[in-house]
ZABAKE-297390 format. One record per residue (C-alpha): residue in one letter; x, y, z negated. Coordinates in pm, 1 decimal, padded with zeros to 6 digits. Example, Ala and Ser with C-alpha at 12.3 -4.5 7.8 and 13.67 -1.06 7.14 Angstrom:
BEGIN
<rec><vomi>A</vomi><X>01230.0</X><Y>-00450.0</Y><Z>-00780.0</Z></rec>
<rec><vomi>S</vomi><X>01367.0</X><Y>-00106.0</Y><Z>-00714.0</Z></rec>
This chain:
BEGIN
<rec><vomi>M</vomi><X>01838.9</X><Y>00717.2</Y><Z>01067.3</Z></rec>
<rec><vomi>S</vomi><X>01571.2</X><Y>00905.4</Y><Z>01280.2</Z></rec>
<rec><vomi>E</vomi><X>01196.7</X><Y>00889.5</Y><Z>01212.4</Z></rec>
<rec><vomi>F</vomi><X>01182.1</X><Y>00690.5</Y><Z>01542.4</Z></rec>
<rec><vomi>D</vomi><X>01415.6</X><Y>00435.3</Y><Z>01414.6</Z></rec>
<rec><vomi>T</vomi><X>01197.0</X><Y>00382.2</Y><Z>01077.8</Z></rec>
<rec><vomi>Q</vomi><X>00880.9</X><Y>00336.5</Y><Z>01291.1</Z></rec>
<rec><vomi>K</vomi><X>01049.6</X><Y>00092.3</Y><Z>01544.6</Z></rec>
<rec><vomi>D</vomi><X>00850.9</X><Y>-00238.2</Y><Z>01553.5</Z></rec>
<rec><vomi>K</vomi><X>00609.3</X><Y>-00122.1</Y><Z>01287.4</Z></rec>
<rec><vomi>Y</vomi><X>00227.3</X><Y>-00178.6</Y><Z>01340.2</Z></rec>
<rec><vomi>V</vomi><X>-00070.2</X><Y>-00089.4</Y><Z>01132.1</Z></rec>
<rec><vomi>T</vomi><X>-00282.1</X><Y>-00400.3</Y><Z>01123.3</Z></rec>
<rec><vomi>F</vomi><X>-00666.5</X><Y>-00417.3</Y><Z>01067.4</Z></rec>
<rec><vomi>R</vomi><X>-00934.1</X><Y>-00667.3</Y><Z>01078.6</Z></rec>
<rec><vomi>S</vomi><X>-01230.9</X><Y>-00686.4</Y><Z>01317.6</Z></rec>
<rec><vomi>G</vomi><X>-01454.7</X><Y>-00995.7</Y><Z>01297.7</Z></rec>
<rec><vomi>N</vomi><X>-01227.3</X><Y>-01290.6</Y><Z>01245.4</Z></rec>
<rec><vomi>E</vomi><X>-00921.9</X><Y>-01145.9</Y><Z>01421.0</Z></rec>
<rec><vomi>Y</vomi><X>-00635.8</X><Y>-00922.5</Y><Z>01307.3</Z></rec>
<rec><vomi>Y</vomi><X>-00519.6</X><Y>-00638.9</Y><Z>01547.1</Z></rec>
<rec><vomi>G</vomi><X>-00225.4</X><Y>-00417.8</Y><Z>01541.9</Z></rec>
<rec><vomi>L</vomi><X>-00147.8</X><Y>-00070.5</Y><Z>01658.4</Z></rec>
<rec><vomi>K</vomi><X>00195.2</X><Y>00065.3</Y><Z>01698.2</Z></rec>
<rec><vomi>I</vomi><X>00250.0</X><Y>00305.7</Y><Z>01411.8</Z></rec>
<rec><vomi>Q</vomi><X>00387.7</X><Y>00577.2</Y><Z>01646.5</Z></rec>
<rec><vomi>Y</vomi><X>00024.3</X><Y>00616.9</Y><Z>01777.2</Z></rec>
<rec><vomi>V</vomi><X>-00119.1</X><Y>00654.1</Y><Z>01428.6</Z></rec>
<rec><vomi>N</vomi><X>-00172.3</X><Y>01014.2</Y><Z>01308.2</Z></rec>
<rec><vomi>E</vomi><X>-00336.9</X><Y>00909.3</Y><Z>00979.6</Z></rec>
<rec><vomi>I</vomi><X>-00596.3</X><Y>00676.7</Y><Z>00828.8</Z></rec>
<rec><vomi>I</vomi><X>-00904.5</X><Y>00827.9</Y><Z>00653.9</Z></rec>
<rec><vomi>V</vomi><X>-01214.0</X><Y>00700.2</Y><Z>00483.8</Z></rec>
<rec><vomi>I</vomi><X>-01526.9</X><Y>00682.4</Y><Z>00692.0</Z></rec>
<rec><vomi>Q</vomi><X>-01716.9</X><Y>01018.6</Y><Z>00697.1</Z></rec>
<rec><vomi>E</vomi><X>-02021.4</X><Y>01184.2</Y><Z>00835.2</Z></rec>
<rec><vomi>I</vomi><X>-02031.1</X><Y>01136.3</Y><Z>01210.9</Z></rec>
<rec><vomi>T</vomi><X>-02230.4</X><Y>01365.1</Y><Z>01449.0</Z></rec>
<rec><vomi>E</vomi><X>-02383.8</X><Y>01156.1</Y><Z>01723.4</Z></rec>
<rec><vomi>I</vomi><X>-02349.4</X><Y>01253.4</Y><Z>02083.4</Z></rec>
<rec><vomi>P</vomi><X>-02643.5</X><Y>01172.3</Y><Z>02302.9</Z></rec>
<rec><vomi>E</vomi><X>-02592.2</X><Y>00973.7</Y><Z>02632.4</Z></rec>
<rec><vomi>T</vomi><X>-02252.4</X><Y>00831.0</Y><Z>02548.2</Z></rec>
<rec><vomi>A</vomi><X>-02141.8</X><Y>00464.9</Y><Z>02559.2</Z></rec>
<rec><vomi>E</vomi><X>-02280.6</X><Y>00268.2</Y><Z>02250.8</Z></rec>
<rec><vomi>Y</vomi><X>-01932.4</X><Y>00221.1</Y><Z>02102.0</Z></rec>
<rec><vomi>V</vomi><X>-01874.5</X><Y>00611.1</Y><Z>02100.3</Z></rec>
<rec><vomi>K</vomi><X>-02015.1</X><Y>00675.5</Y><Z>01765.1</Z></rec>
<rec><vomi>G</vomi><X>-01990.8</X><Y>01048.6</Y><Z>01792.3</Z></rec>
<rec><vomi>L</vomi><X>-01769.0</X><Y>01330.0</Y><Z>01640.4</Z></rec>
<rec><vomi>I</vomi><X>-01608.5</X><Y>01404.8</Y><Z>01314.5</Z></rec>
<rec><vomi>N</vomi><X>-01462.2</X><Y>01734.5</Y><Z>01179.9</Z></rec>
<rec><vomi>L</vomi><X>-01126.8</X><Y>01663.9</Y><Z>01050.3</Z></rec>
<rec><vomi>R</vomi><X>-00985.6</X><Y>01970.9</Y><Z>00886.4</Z></rec>
<rec><vomi>G</vomi><X>-01139.0</X><Y>02195.8</Y><Z>01164.3</Z></rec>
<rec><vomi>K</vomi><X>-01046.1</X><Y>01960.2</Y><Z>01449.5</Z></rec>
<rec><vomi>I</vomi><X>-01320.0</X><Y>01796.1</Y><Z>01629.0</Z></rec>
<rec><vomi>I</vomi><X>-01230.3</X><Y>01419.2</Y><Z>01699.2</Z></rec>
<rec><vomi>P</vomi><X>-01444.3</X><Y>01163.6</Y><Z>01886.6</Z></rec>
<rec><vomi>V</vomi><X>-01476.1</X><Y>00825.7</Y><Z>01707.4</Z></rec>
<rec><vomi>V</vomi><X>-01515.0</X><Y>00479.9</Y><Z>01851.9</Z></rec>
<rec><vomi>D</vomi><X>-01644.5</X><Y>00181.4</Y><Z>01672.3</Z></rec>
<rec><vomi>V</vomi><X>-01385.6</X><Y>-00077.4</Y><Z>01749.7</Z></rec>
<rec><vomi>R</vomi><X>-01630.4</X><Y>-00387.6</Y><Z>01691.6</Z></rec>
<rec><vomi>L</vomi><X>-01882.4</X><Y>-00236.7</Y><Z>01933.9</Z></rec>
<rec><vomi>R</vomi><X>-01600.2</X><Y>-00170.3</Y><Z>02185.6</Z></rec>
<rec><vomi>F</vomi><X>-01496.3</X><Y>-00542.8</Y><Z>02151.2</Z></rec>
<rec><vomi>R</vomi><X>-01872.8</X><Y>-00634.8</Y><Z>02198.9</Z></rec>
<rec><vomi>Q</vomi><X>-01890.6</X><Y>-00772.3</Y><Z>01855.9</Z></rec>
<rec><vomi>E</vomi><X>-02205.1</X><Y>-00760.6</Y><Z>01634.1</Z></rec>
<rec><vomi>P</vomi><X>-02225.2</X><Y>-00423.6</Y><Z>01455.1</Z></rec>
<rec><vomi>I</vomi><X>-02201.0</X><Y>-00415.1</Y><Z>01087.1</Z></rec>
<rec><vomi>A</vomi><X>-02288.1</X><Y>-00176.0</Y><Z>00811.1</Z></rec>
<rec><vomi>Y</vomi><X>-02003.0</X><Y>00059.4</Y><Z>00707.9</Z></rec>
<rec><vomi>T</vomi><X>-01865.7</X><Y>-00000.9</Y><Z>00363.9</Z></rec>
<rec><vomi>D</vomi><X>-01623.4</X><Y>00161.9</Y><Z>00129.6</Z></rec>
<rec><vomi>R</vomi><X>-01350.2</X><Y>-00046.6</Y><Z>00310.5</Z></rec>
<rec><vomi>T</vomi><X>-01434.7</X><Y>00093.1</Y><Z>00649.7</Z></rec>
<rec><vomi>C</vomi><X>-01169.3</X><Y>00336.2</Y><Z>00769.7</Z></rec>
<rec><vomi>I</vomi><X>-01103.5</X><Y>00567.3</Y><Z>01070.5</Z></rec>
<rec><vomi>I</vomi><X>-00760.4</X><Y>00534.5</Y><Z>01214.9</Z></rec>
<rec><vomi>V</vomi><X>-00684.9</X><Y>00860.5</Y><Z>01393.7</Z></rec>
<rec><vomi>V</vomi><X>-00460.2</X><Y>00776.6</Y><Z>01687.4</Z></rec>
<rec><vomi>Q</vomi><X>-00293.9</X><Y>01002.0</Y><Z>01949.9</Z></rec>
<rec><vomi>F</vomi><X>-00182.8</X><Y>00877.4</Y><Z>02308.7</Z></rec>
<rec><vomi>E</vomi><X>-00090.4</X><Y>01104.8</Y><Z>02570.6</Z></rec>
<rec><vomi>K</vomi><X>-00308.0</X><Y>01417.0</Y><Z>02499.2</Z></rec>
<rec><vomi>T</vomi><X>-00596.0</X><Y>01233.3</Y><Z>02367.9</Z></rec>
<rec><vomi>V</vomi><X>-00679.3</X><Y>01221.2</Y><Z>01991.1</Z></rec>
<rec><vomi>V</vomi><X>-00952.5</X><Y>00962.8</Y><Z>01888.1</Z></rec>
<rec><vomi>G</vomi><X>-01064.3</X><Y>00811.5</Y><Z>01565.5</Z></rec>
<rec><vomi>L</vomi><X>-01103.8</X><Y>00421.0</Y><Z>01573.7</Z></rec>
<rec><vomi>I</vomi><X>-01364.6</X><Y>00289.6</Y><Z>01314.7</Z></rec>
<rec><vomi>V</vomi><X>-01230.6</X><Y>-00042.8</Y><Z>01175.4</Z></rec>
<rec><vomi>E</vomi><X>-01367.3</X><Y>-00274.4</Y><Z>00907.8</Z></rec>
<rec><vomi>Q</vomi><X>-01065.6</X><Y>-00287.4</Y><Z>00693.7</Z></rec>
<rec><vomi>I</vomi><X>-00688.2</X><Y>-00184.0</Y><Z>00715.2</Z></rec>
<rec><vomi>A</vomi><X>-00480.9</X><Y>-00493.3</Y><Z>00652.7</Z></rec>
<rec><vomi>E</vomi><X>-00125.0</X><Y>-00379.8</Y><Z>00615.2</Z></rec>
<rec><vomi>V</vomi><X>00169.5</X><Y>-00222.1</Y><Z>00799.6</Z></rec>
<rec><vomi>V</vomi><X>00397.2</X><Y>-00500.0</Y><Z>00932.8</Z></rec>
<rec><vomi>E</vomi><X>00718.8</X><Y>-00517.2</Y><Z>01114.3</Z></rec>
<rec><vomi>I</vomi><X>00708.8</X><Y>-00722.7</Y><Z>01427.9</Z></rec>
<rec><vomi>P</vomi><X>01050.4</X><Y>-00742.9</Y><Z>01590.4</Z></rec>
<rec><vomi>K</vomi><X>01063.5</X><Y>-00713.0</Y><Z>01967.6</Z></rec>
<rec><vomi>E</vomi><X>01158.9</X><Y>-01087.2</Y><Z>02004.4</Z></rec>
<rec><vomi>N</vomi><X>00822.8</X><Y>-01180.1</Y><Z>01821.3</Z></rec>
<rec><vomi>V</vomi><X>00615.4</X><Y>-00975.5</Y><Z>02071.7</Z></rec>
<rec><vomi>M</vomi><X>00488.2</X><Y>-01154.3</Y><Z>02379.8</Z></rec>
<rec><vomi>P</vomi><X>00289.8</X><Y>-01024.7</Y><Z>02677.3</Z></rec>
<rec><vomi>S</vomi><X>-00081.8</X><Y>-01076.2</Y><Z>02649.7</Z></rec>
<rec><vomi>P</vomi><X>-00187.7</X><Y>-01390.7</Y><Z>02856.4</Z></rec>
<rec><vomi>S</vomi><X>-00397.0</X><Y>-01319.1</Y><Z>03150.4</Z></rec>
<rec><vomi>L</vomi><X>-00714.3</X><Y>-01514.7</Y><Z>03204.1</Z></rec>
<rec><vomi>G</vomi><X>-00791.9</X><Y>-01366.6</Y><Z>03544.4</Z></rec>
<rec><vomi>K</vomi><X>-00955.1</X><Y>-01050.9</Y><Z>03657.1</Z></rec>
<rec><vomi>N</vomi><X>-01304.9</X><Y>-01153.7</Y><Z>03540.1</Z></rec>
<rec><vomi>D</vomi><X>-01191.0</X><Y>-01177.7</Y><Z>03173.3</Z></rec>
<rec><vomi>S</vomi><X>-01431.4</X><Y>-00930.2</Y><Z>03010.0</Z></rec>
<rec><vomi>S</vomi><X>-01345.0</X><Y>-01006.0</Y><Z>02654.9</Z></rec>
<rec><vomi>N</vomi><X>-01155.1</X><Y>-00785.8</Y><Z>02428.7</Z></rec>
<rec><vomi>R</vomi><X>-00837.7</X><Y>-00932.3</Y><Z>02581.4</Z></rec>
<rec><vomi>K</vomi><X>-00827.1</X><Y>-00648.9</Y><Z>02832.6</Z></rec>
<rec><vomi>F</vomi><X>-00751.1</X><Y>-00409.7</Y><Z>02532.6</Z></rec>
<rec><vomi>V</vomi><X>-00471.3</X><Y>-00632.8</Y><Z>02414.5</Z></rec>
<rec><vomi>A</vomi><X>-00120.2</X><Y>-00513.5</Y><Z>02535.1</Z></rec>
<rec><vomi>A</vomi><X>00074.0</X><Y>-00799.4</Y><Z>02362.2</Z></rec>
<rec><vomi>I</vomi><X>00069.0</X><Y>-01074.4</Y><Z>02107.5</Z></rec>
<rec><vomi>G</vomi><X>00266.5</X><Y>-01033.6</Y><Z>01790.7</Z></rec>
<rec><vomi>K</vomi><X>00381.7</X><Y>-01329.0</Y><Z>01568.1</Z></rec>
<rec><vomi>V</vomi><X>00421.3</X><Y>-01271.8</Y><Z>01207.4</Z></rec>
<rec><vomi>G</vomi><X>00512.6</X><Y>-01579.8</Y><Z>01023.2</Z></rec>
<rec><vomi>E</vomi><X>00247.8</X><Y>-01839.3</Y><Z>01106.9</Z></rec>
<rec><vomi>D</vomi><X>-00000.7</X><Y>-01560.3</Y><Z>01192.2</Z></rec>
<rec><vomi>V</vomi><X>-00071.4</X><Y>-01395.9</Y><Z>01528.7</Z></rec>
<rec><vomi>K</vomi><X>-00171.2</X><Y>-01028.4</Y><Z>01562.3</Z></rec>
<rec><vomi>L</vomi><X>-00345.1</X><Y>-00902.1</Y><Z>01879.1</Z></rec>
<rec><vomi>L</vomi><X>-00142.3</X><Y>-00583.1</Y><Z>01958.8</Z></rec>
<rec><vomi>L</vomi><X>-00374.7</X><Y>-00315.0</Y><Z>02113.2</Z></rec>
<rec><vomi>D</vomi><X>-00289.3</X><Y>-00039.1</Y><Z>02361.9</Z></rec>
<rec><vomi>P</vomi><X>-00509.9</X><Y>00251.7</Y><Z>02248.9</Z></rec>
<rec><vomi>A</vomi><X>-00533.9</X><Y>00398.3</Y><Z>02594.7</Z></rec>
<rec><vomi>R</vomi><X>-00716.0</X><Y>00076.0</Y><Z>02695.4</Z></rec>
<rec><vomi>L</vomi><X>-00973.9</X><Y>00114.6</Y><Z>02438.7</Z></rec>
<rec><vomi>L</vomi><X>-01129.8</X><Y>00405.9</Y><Z>02632.0</Z></rec>
<rec><vomi>S</vomi><X>-01201.8</X><Y>00410.3</Y><Z>03000.2</Z></rec>
<rec><vomi>D</vomi><X>-01087.3</X><Y>00720.8</Y><Z>03204.5</Z></rec>
<rec><vomi>E</vomi><X>-01450.2</X><Y>00818.6</Y><Z>03220.1</Z></rec>
<rec><vomi>D</vomi><X>-01477.1</X><Y>00809.5</Y><Z>02836.5</Z></rec>
<rec><vomi>V</vomi><X>-01181.6</X><Y>01014.0</Y><Z>02785.3</Z></rec>
<rec><vomi>A</vomi><X>-01285.5</X><Y>01279.4</Y><Z>03049.3</Z></rec>
<rec><vomi>A</vomi><X>-01637.1</X><Y>01284.5</Y><Z>02883.8</Z></rec>
<rec><vomi>L</vomi><X>-01492.6</X><Y>01300.6</Y><Z>02534.1</Z></rec>
<rec><vomi>D</vomi><X>-01266.0</X><Y>01586.5</Y><Z>02643.4</Z></rec>
<rec><vomi>N</vomi><X>-01557.5</X><Y>01781.6</Y><Z>02798.3</Z></rec>
<rec><vomi>I</vomi><X>-01755.3</X><Y>01736.0</Y><Z>02474.9</Z></rec>
<rec><vomi>E</vomi><X>-01461.1</X><Y>01846.4</Y><Z>02267.3</Z></rec>
<rec><vomi>D</vomi><X>-01415.0</X><Y>02164.7</Y><Z>02480.8</Z></rec>
<rec><vomi>E</vomi><X>-01788.9</X><Y>02242.0</Y><Z>02468.8</Z></rec>
<rec><vomi>V</vomi><X>-01796.3</X><Y>02194.3</Y><Z>02084.7</Z></rec>
<rec><vomi>E</vomi><X>-01489.3</X><Y>02404.7</Y><Z>02028.8</Z></rec>
<rec><vomi>G</vomi><X>-01599.8</X><Y>02657.6</Y><Z>02280.2</Z></rec>
<rec><vomi>G</vomi><X>-01943.7</X><Y>02673.4</Y><Z>02128.8</Z></rec>
<rec><vomi>E</vomi><X>-01805.4</X><Y>02746.9</Y><Z>01791.7</Z></rec>
<rec><vomi>D</vomi><X>-01636.7</X><Y>03058.8</Y><Z>01935.7</Z></rec>
<rec><vomi>D</vomi><X>-01958.0</X><Y>03165.6</Y><Z>02090.0</Z></rec>
<rec><vomi>E</vomi><X>-02133.9</X><Y>03131.0</Y><Z>01751.2</Z></rec>
<rec><vomi>E</vomi><X>-01869.4</X><Y>03346.4</Y><Z>01583.0</Z></rec>
<rec><vomi>T</vomi><X>-01931.3</X><Y>03622.7</Y><Z>01841.3</Z></rec>
<rec><vomi>N</vomi><X>-02304.8</X><Y>03605.1</Y><Z>01798.0</Z></rec>
<rec><vomi>R</vomi><X>-02306.9</X><Y>03662.1</Y><Z>01425.2</Z></rec>
């Protein structure tokens, strides 16, 4: 059985507010404890800043703020889910990891559309997953960031990594 087969239909679920969300496990690189975040001036409120993960600079987004929920203090249960989609790597700050669940394809339904003016977090939801009597909102990580956010974060990442090289040569 290939690695893809073992990940098929598997989702990492987490809580944000009163809802449970899921991300396809194929997008998840790792889950880490919350750590020191370097703030970036003049970015969207939900972009909390950058972390240094074993020498790689990764932007982090607070999922609660992205969903326009009230901010809460980070605790020992707060985690960063490091996800990769296309060429973008980003950390998603979540309140608490719930579990890894298997949601067979037949239990995954398209996200209902409430019209183009629906500005709630449903625009981030790719599908709805049924797990027993529970419902999980399945996210598309690419929808969590706008194209402008991705471009801005890529530029910051390039500057930071380029700046480190400059520091090395100036020593």
